[in-house]
Each structure stands twice: as structure tokens, then as C-alpha cells.
C-alpha beads as a LAMMPS data file, in Angstrom:
LAMMPS data file: protein, C-alpha beads

57 atoms
56 bonds

1 atom types
1 bond types

-500.0 500.0 xlo xhi
-500.0 500.0 ylo yhi
-500.0 500.0 zlo zhi

Masses

1 110.0

Atoms # bond

1 1 1 -15.242 14.210 11.502
2 1 1 -17.455 12.905 14.228
3 1 1 -17.347 13.443 17.965
4 1 1 -16.131 9.754 18.125
5 1 1 -13.455 9.879 15.875
6 1 1 -14.337 8.261 12.748
7 1 1 -14.079 10.215 9.425
8 1 1 -16.726 10.038 7.343
9 1 1 -15.484 11.699 3.620
10 1 1 -14.709 9.067 0.858
11 1 1 -13.373 5.281 2.314
12 1 1 -11.853 6.795 5.253
13 1 1 -13.292 4.862 8.242
14 1 1 -10.768 3.486 10.603
15 1 1 -10.858 -0.780 11.194
16 1 1 -9.908 -3.099 14.073
17 1 1 -7.088 -3.643 12.845
18 1 1 -6.040 0.407 12.880
19 1 1 -5.762 0.484 8.920
20 1 1 -9.031 2.869 6.852
21 1 1 -10.710 0.027 4.600
22 1 1 -9.115 1.889 1.862
23 1 1 -5.581 1.399 3.017
24 1 1 -6.887 -2.676 3.932
25 1 1 -8.458 -2.002 -0.270
26 1 1 -4.927 -1.345 -1.294
27 1 1 -3.274 -4.038 0.504
28 1 1 -5.479 -6.360 -0.836
29 1 1 -5.824 -5.209 -4.552
30 1 1 -2.630 -3.591 -5.141
31 1 1 -2.179 -1.818 -8.495
32 1 1 0.249 -1.458 -11.101
33 1 1 2.208 -4.232 -9.765
34 1 1 4.688 -6.802 -12.283
35 1 1 7.875 -6.305 -14.077
36 1 1 8.081 -3.747 -17.151
37 1 1 9.692 -5.143 -20.073
38 1 1 13.412 -3.734 -21.078
39 1 1 13.242 -0.835 -18.911
40 1 1 15.642 2.099 -18.971
41 1 1 16.702 1.458 -15.333
42 1 1 16.395 -0.447 -11.744
43 1 1 15.701 0.015 -8.805
44 1 1 16.187 -2.334 -5.765
45 1 1 15.489 -1.341 -2.415
46 1 1 15.332 -3.048 0.948
47 1 1 16.113 -5.414 3.171
48 1 1 16.506 -9.292 2.049
49 1 1 16.967 -10.920 5.797
50 1 1 13.595 -10.040 6.272
51 1 1 11.998 -10.376 2.738
52 1 1 11.307 -6.573 2.306
53 1 1 12.717 -6.418 -1.182
54 1 1 11.366 -3.484 -3.345
55 1 1 12.579 -3.693 -7.481
56 1 1 12.257 -0.323 -9.152
57 1 1 11.701 -0.022 -12.839

Bonds

1 1 1 2
2 1 2 3
3 1 3 4
4 1 4 5
5 1 5 6
6 1 6 7
7 1 7 8
8 1 8 9
9 1 9 10
10 1 10 11
11 1 11 12
12 1 12 13
13 1 13 14
14 1 14 15
15 1 15 16
16 1 16 17
17 1 17 18
18 1 18 19
19 1 19 20
20 1 20 21
21 1 21 22
22 1 22 23
23 1 23 24
24 1 24 25
25 1 25 26
26 1 26 27
27 1 27 28
28 1 28 29
29 1 29 30
30 1 30 31
31 1 31 32
32 1 32 33
33 1 33 34
34 1 34 35
35 1 35 36
36 1 36 37
37 1 37 38
38 1 38 39
39 1 39 40
40 1 40 41
41 1 41 42
42 1 42 43
43 1 43 44
44 1 44 45
45 1 45 46
46 1 46 47
47 1 47 48
48 1 48 49
49 1 49 50
50 1 50 51
51 1 51 52
52 1 52 53
53 1 53 54
54 1 54 55
55 1 55 56
56 1 56 57
């Protein structure tokens, strides 16, 4: 870590938003999303009132 608090290792560098560049990259370009055909089980978690619902297969 540099004296100014910035991390140099990998892609971990703070942005003006408070999130690292790597976290923003994962948010903008998610991986492993979608539905699984014929899953063994399905879970649903979250709060539909605020639109924050996640289905887990």
C-alpha cells in the first residue's frame, strides 16, 4: 500500500465511487448469470418491495 492509501496490487485501486475498479468491472460485466434448465432446487431470497430479489439454482 502506498502512503496515500492506494493499493497497487492487481486491479485493486479505489475509484471516486468508493468501489474498486475490479468491483465495478464485475458489476458492469457480471459472469455466471441466467437460468439453469431443470435445476434440482430453486431458492428465492430478497425484498420484492425494493426490487432486490435473487433466485438461486
